[in-house]
N, C-alpha and C positions, 0 to 999 in steps of 0.2 A: 760566385767568383768575387765581387766585393768582398766578402769574410775574408779569403783566404790572401786578397792584396793586404787587406790590413793587416792579418796577420804577420806576414812578413813584413809590414812595415813596423808592427811593434817589436816584433822579434829583433830587426835591424838596431832600433832605436834603443830596446834594451842594450845590445852589445856596445853600442856605442857609450851609452850613459856608464854603464859597467865600467867603460875605459876611460872615464873621467871627460869625456866632450858634455858640456854644457845641455840642456835638456831642450832649448830653442834649436839649436846648432845642428843637436842629436837629430831633430824631427824634419828638420829643412835637407840635412843628408839624405834621410831617407824617403823623402818626400818622393820621389820620384817612384817609388812601388806602391803607390796609390794611383788610382783611377785620375783622368783629368778633374772631374768632379768635386773627387774628394782631395784632389790637389789644392783646389780653389777653396774648398771650405778648411782645408789644413793650413793655408795661407792667412785666413781670418783668423782663424785659433791662436795661430803664431803673432799676429799684432796683437791681439787681446792679452797675451801672457808675456809679450814685452812690456805692454803699457802695465804692469802689476795684477792683468789677473789669475786668476787660479785655471790651471790645466785641466781639472777636472769639469770646470763651469763652461771654459772655453770649448773643450771638447764634444761635451753633452748639449751645447747650444749651437753648433755646426752641425750635429748631425754624427760625429767620428765616435759618440760614446754611445752604448746601450746602457741600464741602468745596472748592471754588473762592471763592466768596464767605468763609469764613473763612482763606483763603491771603491775598487780598484784602486783608481787614482786618486781617489781623496785619503785612501788610508797611506796609498805613495806621499803625499804632501804631508801628511801627519808626521810619517816617520822618517821621511828623508831617503826611501829605499825606492828610488824610481827605478831603475835598471831591472830589479828582481819581479818588482810588479809590473812592470811593462812584459818580462818576460811571461809572468803567469796570465796576462791579459792574450799573448800571442797562443799559449799551449790553450786556452778555453775555447779561442776564436778557430783553433786547428782543429780540437775536438768537437767542434760544430760541423766544420767543411768536413771530417769523416763520416760523422752521422748522418749528413745528408747525401754524402754518397753512399753510404750503407742502406739506406731506406732507398734509393733510387733503383 
């Protein structure tokens, strides 16, 4: 269920970023889609980002990024294509949820 909620968060953040909303604001607007625990972690990550930290490092350090998500976020930081990368992260997580349901 956590992965599903994170997929919703990344998908919504992607749409907001593609619409021209700055990353931190997009994450803040989408924060209600994650669990209370993840929301606390997200707030800590956003504080690091506001203070000049990298999105990828902040998300990894607070437990919101697995290794694949981390790598995709580093690509977004290098290319400036945050929206499309967040969309790919959401698609990857949705596929994980689908696979888990199929195995159940």
